[in-house]
DSSP file (Angstrom, degrees, kcal/mol; ACC not computed):
  #  RESIDUE AA STRUCTURE BP1 BP2  ACC     N-H-->O    O-->H-N    N-H-->O    O-->H-N    TCO  KAPPA ALPHA  PHI   PSI    X-CA   Y-CA   Z-CA
    1    1 A M              0   0    0      0, 0.0     2,-0.4     0, 0.0    30,-0.2   0.000 360.0 360.0 360.0 128.8  163.5  -36.8   31.7
    2    2 A T  E     -A   30   0A   0     28,-3.1    28,-3.2     2,-0.0     2,-0.4  -0.965 360.0-172.8-118.2 138.6  164.8  -38.6   34.8
    3    3 A A  E     -A   29   0A   0     -2,-0.4     2,-0.6    26,-0.2    26,-0.2  -0.994  16.8-161.5-135.9 132.1  162.5  -39.4   37.7
    4    4 A N  E     -A   28   0A   0     24,-2.5    24,-2.7    -2,-0.4     2,-0.4  -0.959  22.7-166.6-107.8 118.3  163.2  -40.8   41.1
    5    5 A S  E     -A   27   0A   0     -2,-0.6     2,-0.4    22,-0.2    22,-0.2  -0.895  10.1-175.9-111.9 137.9  159.9  -42.0   42.5
    6    6 A F  E     +A   26   0A   0     20,-2.9    20,-2.9    -2,-0.4     2,-0.3  -0.989  12.7 160.8-131.4 137.7  159.2  -43.0   46.1
    7    7 A G  E     -A   25   0A   0     -2,-0.4     2,-0.3    18,-0.2    18,-0.2  -0.983  22.0-158.7-153.5 163.4  156.0  -44.4   47.5
    8    8 A A  E     -A   24   0A   0     16,-2.2    16,-2.1    -2,-0.3     2,-0.3  -0.997   8.0-171.0-144.9 142.8  154.4  -46.3   50.3
    9    9 A E  E     +A   23   0A   0     -2,-0.3     2,-0.3    14,-0.2    14,-0.2  -0.974   5.8 177.0-132.9 149.7  151.2  -48.3   50.5
   10   10 A A  E     -A   22   0A   0     12,-2.2    12,-2.4    -2,-0.3     2,-0.3  -0.987   7.1-169.7-149.0 150.4  149.4  -49.8   53.5
   11   11 A A  E     -A   21   0A   0     -2,-0.3     2,-0.5    10,-0.2    10,-0.3  -0.995   4.7-162.5-144.4 143.8  146.2  -51.7   54.1
   12   12 A W  E     -A   20   0A   0      8,-3.2     8,-2.5    -2,-0.3     2,-1.2  -0.981  14.6-145.0-130.1 117.2  144.4  -52.6   57.2
   13   13 A Q  E     -A   19   0A   0     -2,-0.5     6,-0.2     6,-0.2     3,-0.1  -0.718  17.3-173.6 -81.4  99.2  141.7  -55.4   57.3
   14   14 A I        -     0   0    0      4,-1.3     2,-0.2    -2,-1.2    -1,-0.2   0.901  65.8 -22.4 -65.7 -42.7  139.4  -53.9   59.9
   15   15 A N  S    S-     0   0    0      3,-1.3     3,-0.2    -3,-0.1    -1,-0.1  -0.809  90.6 -66.1-149.2-167.5  137.2  -56.9   60.0
   16   16 A Q  S    S+     0   0    0     -2,-0.2     3,-0.0     1,-0.2    -2,-0.0   0.754 131.1  24.2 -63.6 -25.0  136.3  -59.9   57.7
   17   17 A S  S    S+     0   0    0      1,-0.1    35,-2.8    34,-0.1     2,-0.5   0.510 108.9  73.1-121.5  -2.5  134.6  -57.7   55.1
   18   18 A I  E     + B   0  51A   0     -3,-0.2    -3,-1.3    33,-0.2    -4,-1.3  -0.948  49.2 177.8-119.2 128.9  136.1  -54.2   55.4
   19   19 A T  E     -AB  13  50A   0     31,-2.5    31,-2.5    -2,-0.5     2,-0.4  -0.988   9.0-164.2-126.0 135.0  139.5  -53.1   54.4
   20   20 A L  E     +AB  12  49A   0     -8,-2.5    -8,-3.2    -2,-0.4     2,-0.3  -0.963  20.1 165.5-116.8 134.0  141.0  -49.6   54.6
   21   21 A G  E     -AB  11  48A   0     27,-2.8    27,-2.4    -2,-0.4     2,-0.3  -0.852  13.3-177.5-140.9 173.6  144.1  -48.7   52.6
   22   22 A G  E     -AB  10  47A   0    -12,-2.4   -12,-2.2    -2,-0.3     2,-0.3  -0.981   8.0-159.5-167.7 163.3  146.1  -45.8   51.4
   23   23 A R  E     -AB   9  46A   0     23,-2.3    23,-2.2    -2,-0.3     2,-0.3  -0.985   2.5-168.1-147.5 153.2  149.2  -44.8   49.4
   24   24 A V  E     -AB   8  45A   0    -16,-2.1   -16,-2.2    -2,-0.3     2,-0.3  -0.987  10.5-174.0-140.6 143.7  151.4  -41.8   49.2
   25   25 A G  E     -AB   7  44A   0     19,-2.8    19,-2.0    -2,-0.3     2,-0.4  -0.998  12.2-167.5-143.6 148.4  154.0  -40.9   46.5
   26   26 A F  E     -AB   6  43A   0    -20,-2.9   -20,-2.9    -2,-0.3     2,-0.4  -0.994   9.1-167.4-132.2 138.4  156.7  -38.4   45.8
   27   27 A I  E     -AB   5  42A   0     15,-2.6    15,-2.6    -2,-0.4     2,-0.6  -0.989  11.5-161.8-128.8 132.1  158.5  -37.9   42.5
   28   28 A H  E     -AB   4  41A   0    -24,-2.7   -24,-2.5    -2,-0.4     2,-0.4  -0.958  21.8-173.4-109.5 112.8  161.6  -35.8   41.8
   29   29 A A  E     -AB   3  40A   0     11,-2.6    11,-2.7    -2,-0.6     2,-0.4  -0.859   6.4-174.8-112.8 142.0  161.7  -35.3   38.1
   30   30 A K  E     -AB   2  39A   0    -28,-3.2   -28,-3.1    -2,-0.4     2,-0.8  -0.998  24.3-134.6-139.6 132.0  164.6  -33.6   36.2
   31   31 A A    >   -     0   0    0      7,-2.6     3,-0.6    -2,-0.4     6,-0.1  -0.780  21.0-173.3 -85.4 110.2  164.9  -32.7   32.5
   32   32 A E  T 3  S+     0   0    0     -2,-0.8    -1,-0.2     1,-0.2     5,-0.0   0.743  75.5  56.2 -77.8 -25.2  168.4  -33.9   31.5
   33   33 A D  T 3  S+     0   0    0      3,-0.0     2,-0.3     4,-0.0    -1,-0.2   0.349  87.1  89.5 -98.2   9.6  168.5  -32.4   28.0
   34   34 A L  S X  S-     0   0    0     -3,-0.6     3,-1.1     4,-0.1    -3,-0.0  -0.809  80.2-123.3-104.2 149.9  167.9  -28.7   28.9
   35   35 A T  T 3  S+     0   0    0     -2,-0.3    -1,-0.1     1,-0.3    -3,-0.0   0.842 111.1  43.8 -61.8 -37.9  170.7  -26.3   29.7
   36   36 A A  T 3  S-     0   0    0     -3,-0.0    -1,-0.3     2,-0.0    -4,-0.0   0.567  99.3-135.1 -81.3  -9.3  169.4  -25.3   33.1
   37   37 A T    <   -     0   0    0     -3,-1.1    -5,-0.1     1,-0.1    -2,-0.1   0.965  29.2-155.5  50.4  59.0  168.5  -29.0   34.1
   38   38 A P        -     0   0    0      0, 0.0    -7,-2.6     0, 0.0     2,-0.3  -0.258  13.3-169.9 -63.1 151.5  165.1  -27.9   35.5
   39   39 A N  E     -B   30   0A   0     -9,-0.2    36,-2.4     2,-0.0     2,-0.3  -0.935   9.8-162.0-140.6 164.0  163.5  -30.1   38.1
   40   40 A A  E     -BC  29  74A   0    -11,-2.7   -11,-2.6    -2,-0.3     2,-0.5  -0.991  15.4-137.5-145.9 151.4  160.2  -30.5   39.9
   41   41 A F  E     -BC  28  73A   0     32,-3.5    31,-2.8    -2,-0.3    32,-1.3  -0.950  26.5-172.2-108.1 130.3  158.8  -32.2   43.0
   42   42 A I  E     -BC  27  71A   0    -15,-2.6   -15,-2.6    -2,-0.5     2,-0.3  -0.960   4.8-164.0-128.6 139.6  155.5  -33.9   42.5
   43   43 A S  E     +BC  26  70A   0     27,-2.4    27,-2.2    -2,-0.4     2,-0.3  -0.879   9.6 172.2-124.4 157.3  153.2  -35.5   45.1
   44   44 A T  E     +B   25   0A   0    -19,-2.0   -19,-2.8    -2,-0.3     2,-0.3  -0.966   3.4 170.5-154.9 154.5  150.2  -37.9   45.0
   45   45 A W  E     -BC  24  67A   0     22,-1.3    22,-2.7    -2,-0.3     2,-0.3  -0.976   7.8-170.6-160.3 163.9  148.1  -39.8   47.5
   46   46 A A  E     -BC  23  66A   0    -23,-2.2   -23,-2.3    -2,-0.3     2,-0.4  -0.964  13.7-150.4-160.2 145.1  144.9  -41.9   47.8
   47   47 A L  E     -BC  22  65A   0     18,-3.2    18,-2.1    -2,-0.3     2,-0.4  -0.969  22.2-164.7-114.4 135.7  142.6  -43.5   50.4
   48   48 A L  E     -BC  21  64A   0    -27,-2.4   -27,-2.8    -2,-0.4     2,-0.4  -0.931  11.1-170.6-127.4 145.0  140.8  -46.7   49.6
   49   49 A L  E     -BC  20  63A   0     14,-2.3    14,-2.4    -2,-0.4     2,-0.4  -0.999   5.4-174.2-132.0 131.4  137.9  -48.5   51.2
   50   50 A S  E     -BC  19  62A   0    -31,-2.5   -31,-2.5    -2,-0.4     2,-0.5  -0.987   7.0-168.1-129.4 136.7  136.8  -52.0   50.2
   51   51 A I  E     -BC  18  61A   0     10,-2.7    10,-2.5    -2,-0.4     3,-0.4  -0.966  19.7-151.3-127.1 112.1  133.6  -53.8   51.5
   52   52 A E  E     + C   0  60A   0    -35,-2.8     8,-0.2    -2,-0.5     3,-0.1  -0.370  64.8  21.8 -85.6 160.1  133.5  -57.5   50.6
   53   53 A D  S    S+     0   0    0      6,-2.3     2,-0.6     1,-0.2     7,-0.2   0.789  73.7 157.6  58.5  35.4  130.7  -59.9   50.0
   54   54 A I  S    S-     0   0    0      5,-0.8     2,-1.0    -3,-0.4    -1,-0.2  -0.798  74.9  -5.6 -89.1 123.7  128.1  -57.2   49.2
   55   55 A G  S    S+     0   0    0     -2,-0.6     2,-0.3    -3,-0.1    -1,-0.1  -0.235 141.1   5.0  88.4 -48.9  125.3  -58.7   47.2
   56   56 A Q  S >  S-     0   0    0     -2,-1.0     3,-1.6     3,-0.1    -3,-0.2  -0.986  92.6 -75.2-161.1 160.2  127.0  -62.1   46.9
   57   57 A E  T 3  S+     0   0    0     -2,-0.3    39,-0.2     1,-0.2     3,-0.1  -0.273 113.7  18.7 -60.1 145.6  130.0  -64.0   48.1
   58   58 A D  T 3  S+     0   0    0      1,-0.3     2,-0.3    37,-0.1    -1,-0.2   0.444 102.0 108.4  71.1   4.4  133.4  -63.0   46.4
   59   59 A S    <   +     0   0    0     -3,-1.6    -6,-2.3    36,-0.1    -5,-0.8  -0.786  46.0 179.2-104.4 155.8  132.0  -59.7   45.2
   60   60 A F  E     -CD  52  94A   0     34,-1.8    34,-3.5    -2,-0.3     2,-0.4  -0.998  25.0-132.9-155.1 155.0  133.0  -56.3   46.7
   61   61 A A  E     -CD  51  93A   0    -10,-2.5   -10,-2.7    -2,-0.3     2,-0.4  -0.847  24.5-162.5-105.7 145.6  132.4  -52.6   46.4
   62   62 A G  E     -CD  50  92A   0     30,-2.7    30,-2.2    -2,-0.4     2,-0.4  -0.971   9.2-168.6-132.6 147.3  135.3  -50.1   46.4
   63   63 A F  E     -CD  49  91A   0    -14,-2.4   -14,-2.3    -2,-0.4     2,-0.4  -0.998   6.8-174.1-134.5 135.3  135.7  -46.4   47.0
   64   64 A V  E     +CD  48  90A   0     26,-2.5    26,-2.7    -2,-0.4     2,-0.4  -0.989   9.8 177.1-131.2 138.4  138.8  -44.2   46.3
   65   65 A V  E     +CD  47  89A   0    -18,-2.1   -18,-3.2    -2,-0.4     2,-0.3  -0.982  28.5 134.8-134.2 133.1  139.5  -40.6   47.0
   66   66 A G  E     -CD  46  88A   0     22,-1.9    22,-3.0    -2,-0.4   -20,-0.3  -0.966  51.8-102.1-163.8 174.9  142.9  -39.3   46.1
   67   67 A Q  E     -C   45   0A   0    -22,-2.7   -22,-1.3    -2,-0.3    20,-0.2  -0.961  32.2-137.0-112.3 118.1  145.0  -36.5   44.6
   68   68 A P  E     -     0   0A   0      0, 0.0    18,-0.2     0, 0.0   -25,-0.1  -0.200  57.2 -56.8 -58.3 165.4  146.4  -37.1   41.1
   69   69 A P  E     -     0   0A   0      0, 0.0     2,-0.4     0, 0.0   -25,-0.2  -0.179  64.8-173.2 -51.4 135.4  150.1  -36.0   40.6
   70   70 A K  E     -C   43   0A   0    -27,-2.2   -27,-2.4    -3,-0.1     2,-0.5  -0.997  27.0-123.2-138.2 131.0  150.6  -32.4   41.6
   71   71 A V  E     +C   42   0A   0     -2,-0.4    11,-1.4   -29,-0.2   -29,-0.2  -0.591  32.6 170.6 -72.5 121.0  153.7  -30.2   41.2
   72   72 A I  E     +     0   0A   0    -31,-2.8     2,-0.3    -2,-0.5   -30,-0.2   0.594  66.3   5.2-107.2 -16.3  154.5  -28.8   44.7
   73   73 A D  E     +C   41   0A   0    -32,-1.3   -32,-3.5     7,-0.1    -1,-0.4  -0.946  64.0 168.9-163.7 145.2  157.9  -27.3   43.9
   74   74 A N  E >   -C   40   0A   0     -2,-0.3     3,-1.1   -34,-0.3   -34,-0.2  -0.982  44.3-110.3-157.2 165.6  160.1  -26.7   40.9
   75   75 A S  T 3  S+     0   0    0    -36,-2.4   -35,-0.1    -2,-0.3     3,-0.1   0.537 109.7  65.1 -78.8  -6.6  163.1  -24.8   39.8
   76   76 A F  T 3  S-     0   0    0    -37,-0.3     3,-0.3     1,-0.3    -1,-0.2   0.574 105.9-122.4 -91.9  -7.6  161.2  -22.4   37.6
   77   77 A G    X   -     0   0    0     -3,-1.1     3,-1.5     1,-0.2    -1,-0.3  -0.412  46.7 -36.9  99.7-175.3  159.4  -20.8   40.6
   78   78 A D  G >  S+     0   0    0      1,-0.3     3,-1.6     2,-0.2    -1,-0.2   0.732 119.8  73.8 -61.3 -26.5  155.8  -20.3   41.7
   79   79 A T  G 3  S+     0   0    0     -3,-0.3    -1,-0.3     1,-0.3     4,-0.1   0.791 102.4  41.6 -57.3 -32.2  154.5  -19.6   38.2
   80   80 A F  G <  S+     0   0    0     -3,-1.5     2,-0.3    -6,-0.1    -1,-0.3   0.279  92.4 102.4-102.8   8.8  154.8  -23.3   37.3
   81   81 A E  S <  S-     0   0    0     -3,-1.6     2,-0.7    -4,-0.2    -9,-0.1  -0.673  82.1-107.5 -89.3 149.0  153.5  -24.8   40.5
   82   82 A D        -     0   0    0    -11,-1.4    34,-0.1    -2,-0.3    33,-0.1  -0.665  32.3-173.6 -77.0 113.6  149.9  -26.1   40.6
   83   83 A E        +     0   0    0     -2,-0.7    -1,-0.2    32,-0.2     2,-0.1   0.880  67.5  49.1 -77.2 -37.6  148.0  -23.6   42.7
   84   84 A D  S    S-     0   0    0     31,-1.1     2,-0.4    30,-0.1    32,-0.0  -0.407  80.9-125.6 -95.9 175.0  144.8  -25.7   42.8
   85   85 A T        -     0   0    0     -2,-0.1     2,-0.2   -15,-0.0   -15,-0.1  -0.981  10.5-149.2-127.6 125.7  144.2  -29.3   43.7
   86   86 A S        -     0   0    0     -2,-0.4     2,-0.4   -18,-0.2    26,-0.2  -0.598  13.0-155.0 -82.8 152.2  142.5  -32.1   41.7
   87   87 A L  E     - E   0 111A   0     24,-0.8    24,-2.4    -2,-0.2     2,-0.5  -0.970   7.2-147.8-124.4 147.0  140.8  -34.9   43.4
   88   88 A H  E     -DE  66 110A   0    -22,-3.0   -22,-1.9    -2,-0.4     2,-0.5  -0.973  18.9-177.0-110.4 118.6  140.1  -38.4   42.0
   89   89 A L  E     +DE  65 109A   0     20,-2.7    20,-3.1    -2,-0.5     2,-0.4  -0.981   9.7 171.5-121.1 128.0  136.8  -39.8   43.4
   90   90 A E  E     -DE  64 108A   0    -26,-2.7   -26,-2.5    -2,-0.5     2,-0.3  -0.987  18.6-178.5-140.8 146.1  135.9  -43.3   42.4
   91   91 A A  E     +DE  63 107A   0     16,-2.3    16,-2.7    -2,-0.4     2,-0.3  -0.992  15.6 166.2-140.0 140.7  133.3  -46.0   43.2
   92   92 A F  E     -DE  62 106A   0    -30,-2.2   -30,-2.7    -2,-0.3     2,-0.4  -0.968  25.7-144.5-147.9 161.0  133.2  -49.5   41.7
   93   93 A Y  E     -D   61   0A   0     12,-2.2     2,-0.8    -2,-0.3   -32,-0.2  -0.974  11.1-152.5-133.8 118.4  131.5  -52.9   42.2
   94   94 A H  E     -D   60   0A   0    -34,-3.5   -34,-1.8    -2,-0.4     2,-0.7  -0.812  14.0-167.1 -92.5 109.3  133.3  -56.1   41.4
   95   95 A L  E     -F  103   0A   0      8,-3.1     8,-2.3    -2,-0.8     2,-0.8  -0.862  11.6-148.2-102.1 111.7  130.8  -58.7   40.5
   96   96 A Q  E     +F  102   0A   0     -2,-0.7     6,-0.3     6,-0.2     3,-0.1  -0.697  20.0 176.1 -81.4 109.8  132.2  -62.3   40.5
   97   97 A I        -     0   0    0      4,-1.8     2,-0.2    -2,-0.8     5,-0.2   0.927  65.5 -14.2 -78.8 -50.5  130.1  -64.0   37.8
   98   98 A T  S    S-     0   0    0      3,-1.9     3,-0.5     0, 0.0    -1,-0.2  -0.802  82.4 -85.9-138.8-179.3  131.9  -67.4   37.8
   99   99 A D  S    S+     0   0    0     -2,-0.2     3,-0.1     1,-0.2    -3,-0.0   0.764 131.1  34.6 -63.0 -21.8  135.2  -68.7   39.2
  100  100 A N  S    S+     0   0    0      1,-0.1    32,-2.4    31,-0.1     2,-0.4   0.428 113.9  60.0-111.8  -3.1  136.8  -67.5   36.0
  101  101 A L  E     + G   0 131A   0     -3,-0.5    -3,-1.9    30,-0.2    -4,-1.8  -0.987  49.6 169.0-138.0 132.0  134.9  -64.3   35.1
  102  102 A A  E     -FG  96 130A   0     28,-1.9    28,-2.7    -2,-0.4     2,-0.4  -0.992  15.5-156.8-137.1 145.7  134.3  -61.0   36.9
  103  103 A I  E     -FG  95 129A   0     -8,-2.3    -8,-3.1    -2,-0.3    26,-0.2  -0.987   6.4-168.8-125.3 135.7  132.7  -57.7   35.7
  104  104 A T  E     - G   0 128A   0     24,-3.2    24,-2.2    -2,-0.4     2,-0.2  -0.848   3.3-172.4-129.1  93.3  133.6  -54.4   37.5
  105  105 A P  E     + G   0 127A   0      0, 0.0   -12,-2.2     0, 0.0     2,-0.3  -0.581  20.2 159.7 -76.8 151.0  131.4  -51.5   36.6
  106  106 A G  E     -EG  92 126A   0     20,-2.4    20,-2.7   -14,-0.2     2,-0.4  -0.981  32.5-144.1-161.6 171.7  132.5  -48.1   38.0
  107  107 A L  E     -EG  91 125A   0    -16,-2.7   -16,-2.3    -2,-0.3     2,-0.4  -0.986  15.8-175.3-144.6 131.6  132.4  -44.4   37.8
  108  108 A F  E     -EG  90 124A   0     16,-2.6    16,-2.6    -2,-0.4     2,-0.4  -0.967   7.3-159.0-129.5 153.6  135.2  -41.9   38.6
  109  109 A V  E     -EG  89 123A   0    -20,-3.1   -20,-2.7    -2,-0.4     2,-0.6  -0.988   4.5-156.7-129.5 133.1  135.2  -38.1   38.7
  110  110 A I  E     -EG  88 122A   0     12,-2.5    12,-2.0    -2,-0.4     2,-0.3  -0.946  13.3-157.1-110.5 116.8  138.2  -35.8   38.5
  111  111 A T  E    S+E   87   0A   0    -24,-2.4   -24,-0.8    -2,-0.6     4,-0.3  -0.680  74.2   4.8 -91.4 149.4  137.7  -32.4   40.0
  112  112 A N  S >> S-     0   0    0      7,-0.4     4,-1.1    -2,-0.3     3,-1.1   0.901  89.8-141.8  44.8  55.3  139.8  -29.4   38.8
  113  113 A P  G >4 S+     0   0    0      0, 0.0     3,-1.0     0, 0.0     6,-0.3  -0.059  82.5  17.7 -46.1 145.3  141.6  -31.4   36.1
  114  114 A E  G 34 S-     0   0    0      1,-0.2   -30,-0.1    -3,-0.1    -2,-0.1   0.770 131.1 -75.1  57.4  29.3  145.2  -30.6   35.7
  115  115 A N  G <4 S+     0   0    0     -3,-1.1   -31,-1.1    -4,-0.3     2,-0.4   0.873 104.6 125.0  55.1  41.2  145.1  -29.0   39.2
  116  116 A N    X<  -     0   0    0     -4,-1.1     3,-1.8    -3,-1.0    -1,-0.2  -0.957  53.1-157.3-136.0 113.5  143.2  -26.0   37.7
  117  117 A N  T 3  S+     0   0    0     -2,-0.4    -5,-0.1     1,-0.3     4,-0.1   0.509  90.1  71.8 -73.4  -0.8  139.8  -25.0   39.2
  118  118 A S  T 3  S+     0   0    0     -5,-0.1    -1,-0.3    -6,-0.1     2,-0.2   0.661  83.4  88.9 -80.0 -17.1  138.9  -23.3   35.9
  119  119 A N  S <  S-     0   0    0     -3,-1.8    -7,-0.4    -6,-0.3     2,-0.1  -0.580  83.8-116.6 -83.9 145.7  138.6  -26.7   34.3
  120  120 A D        -     0   0    0     -2,-0.2    -1,-0.1     1,-0.1    -2,-0.1  -0.446  39.6 -90.7 -75.5 150.6  135.2  -28.5   34.3
  121  121 A K        -     0   0    0     -2,-0.1     2,-0.5    -9,-0.1   -10,-0.2  -0.187  36.9-135.0 -56.5 153.0  134.9  -31.8   36.2
  122  122 A I  E     -G  110   0A   0    -12,-2.0   -12,-2.5    -3,-0.1     2,-0.5  -0.969  16.3-164.6-115.2 129.9  135.6  -35.0   34.2
  123  123 A Y  E     -G  109   0A   0     -2,-0.5     2,-0.4   -14,-0.2   -14,-0.2  -0.962   8.3-178.4-114.4 128.0  133.2  -38.0   34.6
  124  124 A V  E     -G  108   0A   0    -16,-2.6   -16,-2.6    -2,-0.5     2,-0.4  -0.982  12.4-158.6-131.4 124.4  134.3  -41.4   33.3
  125  125 A G  E     -G  107   0A   0     -2,-0.4     2,-0.3   -18,-0.2   -18,-0.2  -0.788  18.7-169.2 -94.6 143.4  132.2  -44.6   33.4
  126  126 A T  E     -G  106   0A   0    -20,-2.7   -20,-2.4    -2,-0.4     2,-0.3  -0.937  21.7-168.4-132.7 156.5  134.1  -47.9   33.2
  127  127 A V  E     -G  105   0A   0     -2,-0.3     2,-0.4   -22,-0.2    -2,-0.0  -0.920  14.9-172.0-138.5 112.4  133.4  -51.5   32.7
  128  128 A R  E     -G  104   0A   0    -24,-2.2   -24,-3.2    -2,-0.3     2,-0.4  -0.865   5.9-160.6-107.3 140.7  136.3  -53.9   33.5
  129  129 A T  E     -G  103   0A   0     -2,-0.4     2,-0.5   -26,-0.2   -26,-0.2  -0.989   5.2-161.8-121.9 129.8  136.2  -57.6   32.7
  130  130 A T  E     -G  102   0A   0    -28,-2.7   -28,-1.9    -2,-0.4     2,-0.5  -0.956   3.9-167.3-116.3 123.0  138.6  -60.0   34.4
  131  131 A F  E     -G  101   0A   0     -2,-0.5     2,-0.5   -30,-0.2   -30,-0.2  -0.940   8.3-164.5-104.6 125.6  139.2  -63.6   33.1
  132  132 A T              0   0    0    -32,-2.4    -2,-0.0    -2,-0.5     0, 0.0  -0.947 360.0 360.0-114.9 128.3  141.1  -65.9   35.5
  133  133 A F              0   0    0     -2,-0.5    -1,-0.1     0, 0.0   -33,-0.1   0.353 360.0 360.0-124.6 360.0  142.7  -69.1   34.2
């Protein structure tokens, strides 16, 4: 499998505590070892919002809404394109405990997993720990 991936990201600090960002990506994937050399075009995107110093200094809340990778065109035809669209929805809170330790609990939800509205939503709770030295 060969993939050429292209993407762009941008962020805008609206004021001292609010940042709005986003990313978009396109992938052209090709199976090199099959006789017909099938290929697919895949897209992904996300919007991000960060609000700093909530609760305490150096802590922040973050929110993400985006589309996980989705096949938008391929050499096999419409049968293998994703008809539905998944969404990634996420919220997290980065709590700075000390100068060297932060804990970030969060929750994300994937709607229509695998871009199929017949699939049930997926809920995932997370706890990230960051050590800085």
